[in-house]
C-alpha positions as CSV (number, residue, x, y, z in Angstrom):
1,M,0.0,0.0,0.0
2,D,1.4,3.4,-0.9
3,V,1.9,6.1,1.8
4,E,-0.9,8.3,0.3
5,K,-3.5,5.6,1.0
6,I,-2.2,5.2,4.5
7,K,-2.3,8.9,5.1
8,N,-5.8,9.1,3.7
9,R,-7.0,6.3,5.9
10,L,-5.4,7.9,9.0
11,K,-6.5,11.5,8.0
12,I,-3.0,12.8,7.8
13,D,-2.6,15.8,5.5
14,H,1.2,16.5,5.7
15,S,4.2,14.6,4.4
16,E,6.7,15.0,7.3
17,D,5.9,11.5,8.6
18,D,5.9,9.6,5.3
19,N,9.0,7.6,6.2
20,L,7.6,6.8,9.6
21,L,4.3,5.7,8.2
22,T,6.1,3.5,5.7
23,D,8.1,1.9,8.5
24,L,5.1,1.5,10.7
25,Y,3.2,-0.2,7.8
26,Q,6.0,-2.6,7.2
27,S,6.3,-3.5,10.9
28,A,2.5,-3.9,11.3
29,E,2.3,-6.1,8.2
30,F,5.1,-8.3,9.6
31,Y,3.4,-8.4,13.0
32,I,0.0,-9.4,11.7
33,R,1.3,-11.9,9.2
34,T,3.5,-13.7,11.7
35,S,0.8,-13.6,14.3
36,V,-1.4,-15.6,11.9
37,D,1.2,-18.0,10.7
38,S,5.0,-17.3,10.5
39,S,5.3,-19.5,7.5
40,L,2.9,-17.4,5.4
41,K,4.0,-14.7,2.9
42,T,2.3,-11.4,2.4
43,E,1.0,-12.6,-1.0
44,D,-0.9,-15.4,0.9
45,F,-3.2,-12.6,2.2
46,S,-4.1,-11.1,-1.2
47,D,-7.7,-12.4,-1.0
48,V,-8.2,-11.6,2.7
49,P,-9.5,-8.0,3.0
50,I,-9.3,-7.9,6.7
51,F,-5.5,-8.2,6.5
52,E,-5.2,-4.6,5.3
53,H,-7.7,-3.4,7.8
54,A,-5.8,-5.1,10.7
55,I,-2.6,-3.5,9.5
56,L,-4.0,-0.1,9.2
57,L,-5.6,-0.3,12.7
58,L,-2.2,-1.2,14.1
59,V,-0.4,1.5,12.1
60,G,-2.9,4.1,13.4
61,H,-2.4,3.0,17.0
62,W,1.4,3.0,16.8
63,Y,1.3,6.4,15.0
64,E,-0.9,8.0,17.6
65,N,1.1,6.6,20.5
66,R,4.6,7.2,19.2
67,L,5.6,9.7,21.8
68,A,7.5,8.7,24.9
69,M,4.8,10.1,27.2
70,S,2.3,7.7,25.7
71,Q,4.5,4.6,26.2
72,D,2.0,2.9,28.6
73,K,-0.6,2.7,25.8
74,S,1.8,1.6,23.1
75,E,2.1,-1.9,24.7
76,E,-1.6,-2.6,24.2
77,I,-2.9,-4.0,20.9
78,P,-5.8,-1.8,19.8
79,Y,-9.3,-3.1,20.0
80,G,-10.3,-5.0,16.9
81,V,-6.8,-6.2,15.8
82,L,-6.7,-9.4,18.0
83,P,-10.2,-10.6,16.7
84,L,-9.0,-10.0,13.1
85,I,-5.8,-12.0,13.7
86,Q,-7.9,-14.8,15.3
87,K,-10.2,-14.8,12.3
88,M,-7.3,-15.0,9.9
89,R,-5.8,-17.9,11.9
90,G,-9.1,-19.7,11.6
91,L,-9.2,-19.1,7.8
92,N,-5.6,-20.3,7.5
93,Y,-6.3,-23.4,9.5
94,E,-9.4,-24.1,7.4
95,N,-7.4,-23.6,4.1
96,K,-4.7,-26.0,5.3
97,A,-7.3,-28.6,6.3
98,T,-9.0,-28.5,3.0
99,K,-5.7,-28.9,1.1
100,K,-4.9,-32.2,2.8
């Protein structure tokens, strides 16, 4: 996803944090993907629309809580991300079971 789409989703109208947003997106993508199944590749989620949604929720949370004074909140996973991860785990398990 390009940085303009991320900024649009997060309602950010400046470009000072473009590199940060790109880094956060890549980190969130890795976090979500490996939380579902560490053997999967990003391409494996191409037909799973909630994958992008979970990533953007996490990017938004990390972006909003990036300052040192908000460190206590940064440890928490935002509401909605964990259920999306669990749903994707279920879909992955189901896909593996049907391929056997």
